C-alpha positions, -999 to +999 in steps of 0.1 A: +032+730-852+005+743-876-023+764-862-055+779-876-087+796-866-119+781-880-149+805-880-182+786-881-218+794-888-243+769-877-280+763-873-290+784-842-308+755-827-277+733-828-250+758-815-247+742-780-247+706-794-221+716-820-199+733-794-200+702-772-190+680-802-162+704-813-147+704-778-141+666-782-122+668-815-085+662-811-064+692-821-092+716-812-071+737-787-100+761-779-137+764-788-154+798-784-191+806-787-193+841-801-218+867-811-217+886-844-211+872-878-198+838-866-214+815-841-183+796-830-146+800-834-122+770-831-085+773-826-067+743-841-032+733-832-019+703-852+015+687-856+014+688-894-005+702-923-021+669-929-034+667-893-047+702-896-066+693-928-080+662-912-092+682-882-108+708-904-127+681-923-140+668-889-151+702-879-169+708-912-189+675-907-203+684-873-241+684-876-256+719-880-226+735-897-238+758-925-205+776-934-169+776-924-140+799-930-105+789-921-075+812-915-041+795-912-017+813-888+014+823-909+035+838-881+031+831-845+045+850-815+035+840-780+036+865-752+057+854-722 
């Protein structure tokens, strides 16, 4: 499994619509509306790097997106 966090900035008028659309993208494990430098953060869990890349492309094409920053998770340790 390949995971990443995608940090999004979007048009303030479209945050709610964008969030709703993002929640319907496969591989979007979680969608968070935030305050601060980013408007929305999406956690992506994909079965392969190719699937991760495809999901990020879908995220970037959601109407209202103005800027995205992606951080791929290199080491993952889940708490039990």
